[in-house]
C-alpha atoms as one frame of an Amber mdcrd trajectory, in Angstrom:
protein
 -70.351 -12.653 -17.932 -69.114 -10.940 -21.131 -70.236  -7.631 -19.688 -68.254
  -8.260 -16.507 -65.169  -9.088 -18.527 -65.539  -5.836 -20.439 -65.766  -3.898
 -17.177 -62.687  -5.645 -15.708 -60.471  -5.188 -18.750 -59.966  -1.391 -18.484
 -59.307  -1.714 -14.728 -56.718  -4.452 -15.266 -55.015  -2.406 -18.007 -54.836
   0.596 -15.698 -53.276  -1.474 -12.896 -50.743  -2.946 -15.321 -49.847   0.551
 -16.510 -49.364   1.753 -12.911 -47.226  -1.267 -12.027 -44.950  -0.634 -14.982
 -44.755   3.075 -14.236 -43.889   2.879 -10.506 -40.272   1.590 -10.972 -39.661
   4.329 -13.505 -40.430   6.961 -10.884 -37.706   5.597  -8.573 -35.059   5.176
 -11.231 -32.594   7.952 -11.961 -31.089   8.296 -15.404 -27.322   8.753 -15.649
 -27.661  10.046 -19.205 -27.527  13.827 -19.470 -30.256  15.443 -21.590 -29.492
  18.914 -22.949 -30.697  21.249 -25.661 -28.335  21.896 -28.598 -27.437  25.324
 -27.222 -26.736  23.933 -23.741 -24.651  21.088 -25.121 -22.365  23.130 -27.388
 -21.865  25.791 -24.706 -20.816  23.084 -22.207 -18.028  21.647 -24.385 -14.558
  22.066 -22.852 -11.248  22.057 -24.658  -9.554  18.675 -24.483 -12.601  16.904
 -23.000 -14.265  14.207 -25.082 -18.021  13.698 -25.270 -20.363  11.350 -27.121
 -23.641  12.937 -28.251 -26.835  11.622 -29.788 -29.192  14.158 -31.362 -32.928
  13.373 -31.481 -36.281  15.130 -31.982 -38.173  12.403 -30.194 -37.354   8.821
 -29.303 -38.800   6.384 -31.797 -39.414   2.755 -30.752 -36.534   1.694 -32.988
 -34.100   4.017 -31.225 -35.085   2.930 -27.701 -32.669  -0.090 -27.515 -29.807
   2.134 -28.665 -30.570   4.725 -25.964 -30.660   1.995 -23.323 -27.177   0.819
 -24.334 -25.899   4.403 -24.439 -27.171   4.950 -20.909 -25.582   1.694 -19.733
 -22.219   2.871 -21.069 -22.208   6.216 -19.226 -20.274   5.003 -16.171 -17.767
   3.018 -18.242 -16.937   6.044 -20.418 -16.792   8.393 -17.429 -13.833   6.343
 -16.139 -11.901   7.679 -19.136 -13.116  11.274 -18.840 -15.719  10.923 -21.632
 -19.191  12.337 -21.063 -22.335  10.976 -22.741 -25.208  13.335 -23.658 -28.605
  12.987 -25.329 -29.326  16.239 -27.178 -33.051  17.000 -27.551 -33.538  18.875
 -30.815 -36.443  21.333 -31.142 -38.792  20.586 -34.012 -37.897  23.823 -35.770
 -34.115  23.144 -35.585 -32.710  22.407 -39.078 -29.001  22.617 -38.166 -26.347
  20.100 -39.280 -26.949  17.662 -36.420 -30.696  18.128 -35.931 -31.976  18.895
 -39.385 -31.280  15.846 -41.530 -32.989  12.519 -40.907 -29.814  10.503 -41.588
 -27.947  12.702 -39.090 -30.401  11.626 -36.390 -29.341   8.022 -36.919 -25.779
   8.711 -35.854 -23.846   9.382 -32.680 -21.115  12.018 -32.705 -17.808  12.011
 -30.837 -16.373  15.444 -30.014 -13.086  16.504 -28.411 -13.803  20.003 -27.239
 -15.869  21.536 -30.035 -14.085  19.499 -32.736 -15.910  16.553 -34.301 -13.702
  13.431 -34.158 -15.916  10.677 -35.545 -19.476   9.879 -36.611 -20.875   6.488
 -35.604 -23.925   4.835 -37.154 -26.225   3.830 -34.315 -26.288   0.212 -35.498
 -22.487   0.038 -34.913 -23.024   0.873 -31.223 -25.114  -2.149 -30.333 -23.997
  -2.751 -26.719 -21.709  -1.367 -24.010 -18.654  -3.236 -25.307 -19.046  -1.849
 -28.824 -19.656   1.689 -27.551 -16.593   1.750 -25.284 -14.403  -0.034 -27.831
 -15.294   2.202 -30.793 -15.135   5.456 -28.819 -11.696   4.672 -27.374 -10.538
   3.381 -30.771 -11.430   6.735 -32.294  -9.685   8.723 -29.574  -6.542   6.558
 -29.608  -5.894   6.830 -33.339  -2.163   7.501 -32.713  -1.685   4.870 -30.001
  -3.568   2.086 -31.840  -2.823   1.659 -35.541  -5.157  -0.378 -37.716  -3.563
  -2.469 -40.491  -5.047  -4.552 -43.280  -1.961  -5.785 -45.152   1.303  -7.465
 -44.252   3.201  -4.571 -45.839   1.609  -2.055 -43.453   2.449  -4.291 -40.491
   6.076  -4.730 -41.566   6.487  -0.988 -42.095   5.366  -0.325 -38.530   7.661
  -3.070 -37.202  10.675  -1.688 -39.066   9.990   1.819 -37.759   9.870   0.529
 -34.176  13.004  -1.646 -34.252  15.593  -0.469 -31.780  13.160   2.090 -30.296
  10.003   0.545 -28.884   7.991  -2.661 -28.578   4.747  -3.502 -30.323   1.525
  -5.148 -29.162  -0.115  -6.851 -32.145  -3.776  -7.806 -31.730  -6.190  -9.701
 -33.925  -9.931  -9.518 -33.225 -12.536 -11.222 -35.435 -14.601  -8.029 -35.416
 -14.541  -4.593 -33.856 -16.947  -3.759 -31.068 -16.483  -7.064 -29.250 -15.556
  -7.596 -25.600 -11.972  -8.450 -26.649 -11.756  -5.245 -28.703 -12.933  -3.250
 -25.688 -10.358  -4.920 -23.395  -7.541  -4.052 -25.802  -8.681  -0.434 -26.072
  -8.934  -0.024 -22.296  -5.393  -1.344 -21.835  -4.124   0.775 -24.722  -5.583
   3.813 -22.960  -2.966   3.215 -20.228  -0.071   1.564 -22.083  -0.399   3.458
 -25.361   2.486   5.778 -24.487   4.719   2.820 -23.564   4.099   0.381 -26.436
   2.772   0.782 -29.965  -0.528  -1.056 -30.355  -1.466  -2.498 -33.764  -4.939
  -3.897 -34.450  -6.286  -5.955 -37.326  -9.380  -7.947 -38.235  -7.608  -9.785
 -41.072  -7.052 -13.422 -40.052  -4.452 -13.907 -42.805  -2.045 -11.622 -40.946
  -1.856 -14.178 -38.108  -0.381 -16.729 -40.475   2.039 -14.170 -41.855   3.275
 -13.402 -38.307   3.969 -17.063 -37.623   0.947 -17.674 -35.383  -1.619 -20.364
 -36.082  -4.615 -18.729 -37.783  -7.914 -19.109 -35.949 -10.436 -16.654 -37.286
 -12.908 -17.295 -34.471 -10.598 -16.361 -31.556  -8.900 -13.088 -30.700  -5.109
 -13.217 -30.326  -2.437 -10.953 -28.848   1.297 -11.068 -29.552   3.912  -9.008
 -27.738   6.624  -8.147 -30.275  10.068  -7.434 -28.780  11.120  -4.905 -31.419
  13.209  -2.736 -29.118  15.973  -5.367 -28.969  16.106  -5.723 -32.783  18.923
  -3.353 -33.728  18.992  -4.343 -37.416  16.118  -3.916 -39.874  16.660  -7.454
 -41.172  16.414  -8.910 -37.668  12.848 -10.076 -36.904  11.036  -9.067 -33.713
  10.654 -11.903 -31.217   6.997 -12.581 -30.451   5.459 -13.839 -27.212   1.770
 -14.780 -27.417  -0.792 -14.249 -24.677  -2.151 -17.719 -24.034  -5.165 -16.638
 -21.981  -8.393 -14.968 -23.050  -8.189 -11.293 -23.965  -9.433  -9.590 -20.808
  -8.177  -6.369 -19.263  -6.576  -8.233 -16.356  -4.877 -10.846 -18.536  -3.502
  -8.271 -20.989  -2.271  -6.010 -18.185  -0.603  -9.006 -16.509   1.042 -10.079
 -19.785   2.473  -6.624 -20.415   3.828  -6.490 -16.876   5.630  -9.787 -17.447
   7.039  -8.617 -20.774   8.481  -5.543 -19.063  10.098  -7.576 -16.281  13.840
  -8.450 -16.387  14.632 -11.468 -18.572  17.213 -12.778 -16.080  17.730 -11.527
 -12.528  21.188 -11.948 -10.995  20.800 -12.715  -7.301  23.397 -12.304  -4.567
  21.217 -12.863  -1.488  19.163 -15.539   0.223  16.610 -16.841  -2.331  13.929
 -16.820   0.370  14.173 -13.015   0.435  14.036 -12.561  -3.333  10.793 -11.202
  -4.752  10.203 -10.523  -8.438   7.241  -9.431 -10.518   6.688 -13.070 -11.501
   6.106 -14.131  -7.891   3.875 -11.119  -7.315   1.754 -12.130 -10.319   1.445
 -15.745  -9.196   4.157 -17.347 -11.337   7.097 -19.463 -10.123  10.725 -18.326
 -10.115  13.468 -20.696 -11.342  16.976 -20.261  -9.911  19.987 -21.508 -11.896
  22.708 -22.223  -9.318  26.023 -21.018 -10.705  29.645 -20.649  -9.696  32.544
 -18.447 -10.770  34.203 -21.037 -13.047  31.077 -21.681 -15.139  29.419 -18.265
 -14.979  29.419 -17.532 -18.741  27.936 -20.920 -19.646  25.363 -20.642 -16.885
  24.455 -17.144 -18.018  23.783 -18.351 -21.565  21.720 -21.245 -20.200  19.668
 -18.884 -18.033  18.970 -16.546 -20.968  17.942 -19.408 -23.240  15.669 -20.856
 -20.555  14.165 -17.434 -19.807  13.058 -17.023 -23.427  11.460 -20.475 -23.345
   9.590 -19.693 -20.120   8.710 -16.081 -20.943   5.233 -15.400 -19.586   5.205
 -18.694 -17.649   7.947 -18.273 -15.043  10.827 -16.028 -14.065  14.500 -17.015
 -14.228  17.238 -15.930 -11.817  20.973 -16.655 -11.739  22.146 -17.433  -8.202
  25.902 -17.485  -7.523  27.065 -19.995  -4.919  30.209 -17.887  -4.420  28.187
 -14.951  -3.107  25.521 -16.799  -1.109  26.163 -19.445   1.524  23.572 -22.094
   0.616  23.019 -24.989   2.955  22.118 -27.400   0.119  23.775 -30.296  -1.672
  26.641 -29.336  -3.938  25.157 -31.290  -6.832  21.869 -29.334  -6.740  21.772
 -27.084  -9.775  18.208 -25.736  -9.946  15.891 -24.246  -7.353  12.176 -23.565
  -7.707  10.336 -20.904  -5.696   6.567 -20.880  -5.970   4.277 -17.936  -5.155
   2.366 -20.063  -2.636   2.603 -18.692   0.898   4.668 -20.791   3.274   5.984
 -23.263   0.658   9.779 -23.670   1.004  12.136 -23.420  -1.966  12.809 -26.782
  -3.605  16.427 -27.562  -4.609  16.681 -30.098  -7.438  19.185 -31.945  -9.612
  18.243 -31.679 -13.310  20.147 -32.571 -16.465  18.888 -30.148 -19.110  16.551
 -27.253 -19.726  13.792 -29.513 -21.060  13.406 -30.906 -17.558  13.130 -27.389
 -16.175  10.409 -26.513 -18.677   8.558 -29.723 -17.810   8.955 -28.893 -14.155
   7.267 -25.510 -14.631   4.479 -26.802 -16.840   3.777 -29.949 -14.789   3.812
 -29.263 -11.037   3.373 -32.971 -10.211   6.934 -33.609 -11.426   8.380 -31.573
  -8.563   7.742 -34.194  -5.915   9.197 -36.950  -8.101  12.601 -35.310  -8.501
  12.911 -33.267  -5.313  15.987 -33.802  -3.160  15.183 -35.602   0.112  18.578
 -34.896   1.643  17.869 -31.244   2.464  16.560 -30.685   5.969  16.039 -27.263
   7.507  17.569 -26.527  10.869  15.051 -25.683  13.608  16.853 -22.461  14.414
  16.400 -21.304  10.817  12.697 -22.047  11.024  12.421 -19.822  14.097  14.254
 -17.037  12.264  12.140 -17.288   9.092   9.601 -14.818  10.416  12.359 -12.227
  10.929  13.182 -12.269   7.227   9.880 -10.755   6.190   8.728  -7.301   7.159
   5.064  -7.013   8.264   4.861 -10.776   7.766   1.721 -11.315   9.831  -0.231
  -8.590   8.059   0.952  -9.693   4.606   0.198 -13.319   5.420  -3.306 -12.505
   6.607  -4.056 -10.418   3.520  -2.578 -13.034   1.201  -4.559 -15.782   2.897
  -7.827 -13.901   2.383  -7.041 -12.411  -1.020  -9.616 -14.600  -2.776 -12.355
 -13.649  -0.319 -14.544 -10.965  -1.846 -15.181  -8.135   0.598 -18.768  -6.891
   1.042 -18.199  -3.303  -0.078 -21.806  -2.532  -1.040 -22.350  -0.300   1.997
 -19.157   1.700   1.384 -19.309   4.473  -1.215 -16.382   4.568  -3.646 -15.184
   8.142  -4.208 -13.249   9.622  -7.124 -11.755  12.983  -7.933 -15.095  14.068
  -9.410 -17.423  12.757  -6.694 -15.413  13.500  -3.541 -16.622  17.029  -2.765
 -20.275  16.345  -3.607 -20.229  13.242  -1.372 -19.239  15.384   1.611 -22.677
  17.022   1.406 -24.739  13.830   1.338 -24.736  13.135   5.087 -24.213  14.996
   8.334 -21.104  12.905   8.958 -18.998  11.327   6.190 -16.237   8.877   7.112
 -13.503   8.493   4.471 -10.869   5.753   4.360  -7.838   6.817   2.309  -5.891
   3.710   1.337  -3.620   2.197  -1.308  -4.829  -0.959  -3.047  -1.308  -2.438
  -3.245  -0.421  -2.003   0.433  -0.997  -4.866   2.877  -1.964  -2.788   5.935
  -4.473  -0.832   3.830  -6.127  -4.047   2.671  -6.233  -5.391   6.234  -7.892
  -2.168   7.451 -10.327  -2.326   4.526 -11.545  -5.668   5.917 -12.138  -4.071
   9.328 -13.806  -1.134   7.597 -16.400  -3.425   6.018 -17.178  -4.803   9.488
 -17.629  -1.229  10.765 -20.047  -0.583   7.893 -22.025  -3.658   8.940 -22.173
  -2.462  12.576 -23.359   1.015  11.534 -25.898  -0.209   8.996 -29.093   1.749
   9.511 -27.530   4.550  11.578 -28.938   7.802  10.235 -26.597  10.607   9.176
 -23.436   8.476   8.839 -21.942   7.701   5.413 -18.920   5.414   5.029 -16.771
   5.923   1.927 -13.310   5.134   0.579 -10.707   6.654  -1.765  -8.038   4.530
  -3.430  -5.051   6.897  -3.444  -3.380   4.649  -6.035  -6.104   5.632  -8.507
  -6.817   9.173  -7.251  -3.592  10.676  -5.842  -4.861  14.195  -6.494  -7.661
  13.785  -3.947  -5.301  12.415  -1.322  -2.786  15.190  -1.902  -5.477  17.864
  -1.590  -6.741  16.295   1.641  -3.183  16.223   3.056  -3.027  12.430   3.282
   0.630  11.567   3.842   0.358   7.946   4.991  -1.732   4.865   4.304  -4.216
   4.058   5.612  -5.730   7.304   6.931  -9.286   7.743   8.231 -10.954  11.160
   8.432 -14.446  12.257   9.446 -15.998  15.192   7.596 -18.829  17.295   9.017
 -20.535  20.150   7.229 -18.922  23.455   8.059 -16.197  21.933  10.257 -12.597
  20.938   9.830 -12.099  17.212   9.125 -11.341  15.054  12.151  -8.478  12.557
  11.773  -8.577   9.206  13.527  -5.296   8.270  15.253  -6.399   5.256  17.288
  -6.185   1.501  16.805  -7.490   0.323  13.445  -9.689  -2.463  14.806 -13.429
  -2.714  14.245 -14.533  -1.924  17.807 -12.212   1.054  18.266 -13.125   2.636
  14.941 -16.865   2.088  15.441 -16.691   3.700  18.874 -14.781   6.695  17.470
 -17.332   7.267  14.710 -20.284   7.094  17.090 -18.768   9.280  19.814 -17.667
  11.896  17.276 -21.352  12.478  16.433 -21.753  14.266  19.784 -20.461  17.818
  20.067 -17.207  17.923  21.973 -17.491  19.727  24.297 -21.276  19.696  24.728
 -22.542  23.012  26.137 -24.947  22.498  29.056 -27.349  25.226  30.110 -28.666
  24.192  33.535 -27.410  22.364  36.626 -30.001  19.630  35.970 -28.534  19.077
  32.499 -25.031  18.976  33.982 -26.060  16.450  36.652 -27.807  14.305  34.036
 -24.727  14.424  31.862 -22.579  13.181  34.756 -25.057  10.320  35.245 -24.431
   9.282  31.638 -27.712  10.480  30.141 -26.808  10.331  26.450 -28.671   9.034
  23.377 -29.350   5.287  23.662 -27.296   4.450  20.540 -24.189   5.783  22.339
 -24.652   3.794  25.556 -22.429   0.877  24.475 -19.606   3.246  23.416 -19.710
   5.625  26.403 -17.233   4.819  29.194 -16.660   8.128  30.994 -17.953  11.699
  31.060 -15.739  14.748  31.570 -17.426  17.996  32.583 -15.550  21.285  32.582
 -16.882  23.832  35.092 -15.962  27.508  34.621 -17.160  30.861  35.833 -18.401
  33.372  33.276 -15.163  35.367  33.571 -12.825  32.463  32.771 -12.771  32.959
  28.982  -9.160  31.824  28.515  -9.698  28.539  30.371 -12.945  27.924  28.437
 -11.204  28.442  25.085  -8.449  26.011  26.078 -11.095  23.462  27.128 -12.928
  23.859  23.791  -9.651  23.313  21.915  -8.965  20.225  24.026 -12.428  18.961
  23.094 -11.665  19.236  19.387  -8.526  17.139  19.962 -10.309  14.463  22.015
 -13.478  14.348  19.903 -14.448  10.750  19.240 -12.308   9.394  22.069 -14.261
  10.740  25.063 -17.489  12.633  25.751 -16.898  16.126  27.157 -19.355  18.694
  28.478 -18.946  22.321  29.560 -20.891  24.393  32.105 -20.170  28.083  32.688
 -23.433  29.594  33.916 -23.758  31.921  36.918 -24.335  29.022  39.338 -21.200
  27.121  38.213 -19.591  27.761  41.620 -22.421  25.921  43.395 -21.996  22.899
  41.102 -18.239  22.716  41.618 -18.469  23.101  45.416 -20.763  20.082  45.528
 -17.732  18.028  44.440 -15.214  19.909  46.633 -13.461  21.869  43.861 -13.476
  25.447  42.624 -13.640  26.652  39.012 -11.854  26.112  36.760 -12.263  22.372
  37.402 -12.977  19.035  35.798 -15.649  16.611  37.006 -14.984  13.005  35.956
 -17.715  10.351  36.092 -16.934   6.812  34.972 -19.605   4.598  33.450 -20.986
   2.217  36.102 -19.438   4.200  38.960 -21.780   6.490  40.897 -18.966   8.596
  42.344 -17.800  11.792  40.654 -14.151  12.849  40.928 -13.402  16.567  41.178
 -10.097  17.739  39.690  -8.769  21.291  39.918  -7.349  22.764  36.705  -3.966
  24.139  37.704  -2.817  24.556  34.090  -5.013  26.176  31.499  -3.385  25.293
  28.161  -5.197  22.937  25.759  -2.336  20.411  25.659  -2.133  20.280  29.468
  -5.884  19.672  29.676  -5.670  16.921  27.050  -2.798  15.236  28.879  -4.620
  15.457  32.220  -7.858  13.996  30.818  -6.029  11.156  29.098  -4.184  10.284
  32.273  -7.287  10.479  34.476  -9.211   8.204  32.111  -6.649   5.449  32.457
  -7.604   2.626  34.810  -6.079   2.586  38.275  -4.965  -1.036  37.951  -5.331
  -1.844  34.219  -4.983  -5.075  32.321  -2.311  -4.457  29.683  -3.329  -5.429
  26.147  -1.929  -4.816  22.704  -4.587  -2.138  22.196  -4.001  -0.045  25.342
  -0.217  -0.483  25.785   0.663   2.610  23.642  -1.396   4.851  25.981   0.611
   3.715  28.998   3.963   3.838  27.193   3.341   7.516  26.436   3.548   8.229
  30.170   7.219   7.110  30.111   6.982   5.665  33.619   8.258   2.363  35.077
   5.892  -0.636  34.939   5.024  -2.913  37.853   3.451  -5.839  35.972   1.790
  -8.904  37.431   1.917 -11.664  34.789  -0.710 -14.388  35.189  -1.985 -17.356
  33.220  -5.643 -16.326  33.437  -7.515 -14.055  35.827  -5.586 -13.025  38.918
  -6.789 -14.130  42.344  -8.964 -11.958  44.540  -6.182 -11.492  47.114  -3.599
 -10.351  44.558  -6.154  -8.094  42.884  -7.160  -6.494  46.176  -3.559  -5.889
  47.284  -2.430  -4.506  43.913  -5.464  -2.185  43.740  -4.755  -0.934  47.269
  -1.150  -0.286  46.215  -2.226   1.540  43.063  -4.588   3.844  44.932  -2.035
   4.580  47.669   0.955   5.626  45.576   1.506   9.232  44.458   0.258  10.032
  40.979   2.449   9.175  37.982   5.281   7.546  40.003   4.922   4.159  38.293
   2.217   2.133  36.563   0.852  -0.862  38.479  -0.825  -3.228  36.007  -1.334
  -6.885  35.109  -1.148  -8.984  31.950  -3.253 -12.068  31.217  -1.236 -14.417
  29.002  -4.422 -16.133  27.817  -5.870 -12.862  26.537  -2.492 -11.496  25.338
  -0.295 -14.440  24.218   2.515 -12.078  23.206   3.264 -11.917  26.925   5.072
 -15.267  26.587   7.579 -13.584  24.284   7.937 -10.673  26.719   8.788 -13.022
  29.594  11.309 -14.891  27.413  12.993 -11.583  26.642  13.140 -10.820  30.370
  14.209 -14.219  31.763  15.209 -16.445  28.771  12.541 -18.942  29.891   9.018
 -18.368  31.151   9.049 -18.466  34.996   6.299 -20.007  37.089   3.172 -17.847
  37.183   1.966 -15.556  38.603   5.124 -13.429  38.646   5.506  -9.746  39.588
   8.041  -7.779  37.527   9.450  -4.239  37.708  10.799  -2.862  34.431  11.766
   0.644  33.408  11.802   0.690  29.607  12.746   4.356  29.427  15.719   4.430
  31.839  18.306   1.655  31.802  15.958  -1.177  30.855  16.660  -3.140  34.056
  14.235  -5.971  34.879  13.630  -7.004  38.527  11.646 -10.042  39.648   9.663
  -9.957  42.878  10.831 -12.767  45.253   8.687 -15.835  44.560   8.834 -16.942
  48.227   6.995 -13.779  49.349   3.255 -13.288  49.054   1.955 -10.460  46.887
   0.804  -7.916  49.472   0.984  -4.143  49.572   3.460  -4.214  52.485   5.827
  -6.713  50.845   5.752  -4.890  47.517   6.491  -1.477  49.068   9.368  -2.987
  51.064  10.771  -4.579  47.902  10.471  -1.285  45.981  12.440   0.490  48.711
  15.269  -2.043  48.236  15.187  -1.388  44.480  15.429   2.324  45.083  18.398
   1.809  47.443  20.195  -0.401  44.882  20.087  -3.502  47.098  18.488  -5.767
  44.494  20.261  -7.370  41.508  18.406  -7.106  38.181  17.365 -10.379  36.537
  18.276  -8.940  33.133  18.938  -5.684  31.325  17.192  -4.929  28.057  19.191
  -3.732  25.081  19.356   0.018  24.532  19.075  -0.401  20.776  16.057   1.114
  19.106  13.246  -1.259  18.207  13.272  -1.218  14.434  11.757  -3.422  11.709
  14.018  -6.340  10.678  14.274  -4.967   7.139  14.451  -1.430   5.691  11.144
   0.129   4.722   9.975  -0.417   1.173  10.676   2.428  -1.250   7.151   2.505
  -2.645   7.780   5.628  -4.735  10.498   3.774  -6.623   8.147   0.840  -7.180
   5.234   2.929  -8.399   4.619   3.137 -12.134   4.846   6.547 -13.767   1.503
   7.195 -15.402  -1.355   9.639 -15.320  -3.256   9.515 -11.997  -6.730   9.165
 -13.473  -5.986   5.853 -15.140  -7.293   2.785 -13.333  -4.642   0.608 -14.903
  -1.017   1.615 -14.374   1.609   1.817 -17.094   4.302  -0.866 -16.995   7.584
   0.061 -15.342  10.500   0.576 -17.736  13.500  -0.788 -15.913  15.907   0.975
 -18.230  14.855   4.319 -16.792  15.684   3.293 -13.257  19.138   1.947 -14.087
  20.464   5.429 -14.788  19.818   6.561 -11.226  22.864   6.832  -9.010  22.988
   5.668  -5.422  23.040   8.456  -2.839  26.474   9.643  -1.849  27.741   8.136
   1.355  25.537   5.060   1.061  27.356   2.022   2.341  24.789  -0.455   1.057
  25.588  -2.309  -2.129  22.991  -3.575  -4.529  22.412  -7.280  -4.131  20.244
  -7.767  -7.214  21.211  -6.685 -10.706  18.470  -6.919 -13.312  18.606  -6.960
 -17.066  15.676  -6.277 -19.351  14.687  -8.681 -22.140  15.854  -6.140 -24.719
  19.377  -5.936 -23.267  19.683  -9.661 -22.747  18.249 -10.409 -26.163  21.025
  -8.481 -27.899  23.636 -10.480 -25.983  21.885 -13.755 -26.682  21.903 -13.078
 -30.401  25.691 -12.846 -30.338  25.951 -16.390 -28.959  25.809 -18.787 -31.856
  24.652 -21.898 -29.997  23.612 -21.475 -26.380  23.759 -24.747 -24.471  20.621
 -26.487 -23.332  22.398 -28.653 -20.753  22.949 -27.526 -17.184  26.666 -28.258
 -17.221  28.738 -26.310 -14.761  25.850 -25.923 -12.367  26.403 -29.512 -11.152
  29.920 -31.026 -11.129  28.642 -34.545 -11.913  27.467 -33.350 -15.325  30.822
 -31.894 -16.421  32.074 -35.223 -17.807  29.122 -35.910 -20.080  28.172 -32.742
 -21.892  25.314 -32.870 -24.304  25.602 -31.509 -27.793  24.452 -27.926 -27.851
  21.178 -27.255 -29.605  19.991 -24.063 -31.240  16.849 -22.591 -29.756  13.993
 -21.667 -32.060  12.515 -18.184 -32.032   9.264 -17.703 -30.211
């Protein structure tokens, strides 16, 4: 037995070695490894890099190298490369020669050494990212150890800029990293000051807690005098990148917003960030007192809620006269609550304790039903925004979609035969809705060889989107090696997009070499994976001499690629093929999926656009069911509609008669179709627009949307037959019928003007993931365009401007007098507010 054990031990050791080695073969290291000469020759001016020089990796240095490798992606987000430099044994230079030098990591900007780091100071990803950014941001983030240094910085900033003061128990922590990442974006907007001295917290008025990191936003810009202290607003959440970014956004928002429109339409940064908005209801006689109350309350609620001043004189509010406060929550669909409160303490309690709202809410207010019906008209893209907002907490499965950046975009185009790219903006509702459909497309195409789905957030990488000529969001393009990108212009649903991607894999047009291939193509003989997406085949037949017509057909194929399968046959026996279907070249042969017959169509016009228009028209159904998806195709024909509305499938008799009518009329005179209200519920709204109330179904309607907009209803006492319909149409043509209604000639426009997204966007460098906070003072200097008749309905004031005014008021009132007449007779004694 001992001998057997001795024989088994080497075999077991070998198997264990192989098992541990196999994963290493599949893994790919993100850490670059260069020689000293290669590394120093690769350095670029202005680009930062972190380098570790080593002769060979000792067991003690292995954990450090693992953490360095783990930090590669995080540092790449900030344009910092990470390199392991392999030193030759004979190298005795500054970085390779000394043993203590091999225990350090070096940070370079270009070929200039910025900082040396002992390897034991870079113990994990957080410490590596934090210390590297700290070294690079030596101007944006000041480190202080004494109260004197802190006060000197404060005094230098007063009247000019604000300060973000941060305490961390130690450098290299997760909180330190979060601060550095935010400072990388906001460092040009605010002055960041960092300390590890807990005693400075006490000196700044904050409660010292040496075990927890703290952040204070210091409003130094509003302090016009050196003796005037900077107001301080603490961040009450943990120090994470998201929380700090959110806090700085709130600090840059207006202190008080003056509103002169319906509160339901008002949107501020507080609501967008999930905080409530408090309205102080004012009137002309008490404006000054109400303004002081709003400013005082805004300072108390800074970072917790927004405050707006709403003038009753400018807005017709259908609420009780004694209501003096309104509360708007960020929750979707929750109406504004109008309340009667006595002082600001109740408002603060209301914000901090949501359960108090129901106790003090006015029961007298009831909304009129007509207003409820009109609520949806007050919000632009309300259904899309609502859907996105409802699903905002649902994490999308984006694992199968490659995220592209400015650096990886061009290399990704070479990874697959066909690369699909979604260009979107992360702040735009339609983009987010399409991103959900895009994940479903990725699930459908999982396992399909040669197709790669990817995405580019144009908010983070505008340079890529500009280079690729992306002028609207969202945009979907398909890239093939050696070909021009193909843009998708269809519906943005899952089925339509999946079909487009699959059909675009086939050459359009497909060149066929024999009559047998052409006949097989007309029978629908395509790869099996395309069978569920293939609906019709179009074959162009040309003689060898018809070069101009062939070129136009090829151009038409490039336009229709992904929407339809097209083939082309121009061999010597093309005439025999075309004669079989009673046409002469140049001609089109159209074969629908499931239909054995082949339709021959002579090509009278030989331009690409004419061919495209003809194919699109011929592919339309003879008697189609109108849906939201296919309606745009039929509207493009700009022809009258003869629509049979039904509550479900139409009867066999009606279907037979309408199909007979459709096949018997001359081409493109009008569009006979039907609409199933169960499949397309929006049809109820269409009928209400036509007849005020929904008539009994089925009902046959004639409407010409492009000429006069007159709506005619087929007589309900007559049966729907081809003869009766043609007789009725003759009466319409002779002007013997009276229209049931006439549609308005006004253009169909959105209920509200389009958002000016460029004005909303923050001005910051495009490569930053986080965006710099918007400085409202910059925008206030812009003048309205000449000739504009619209007047601004919201006037905003920054905390710095309002703070100066508030300082001039000796004792701002804490009561809500003036906002409710019943309080005018019993004013409370004014109280001074303490500084935050």
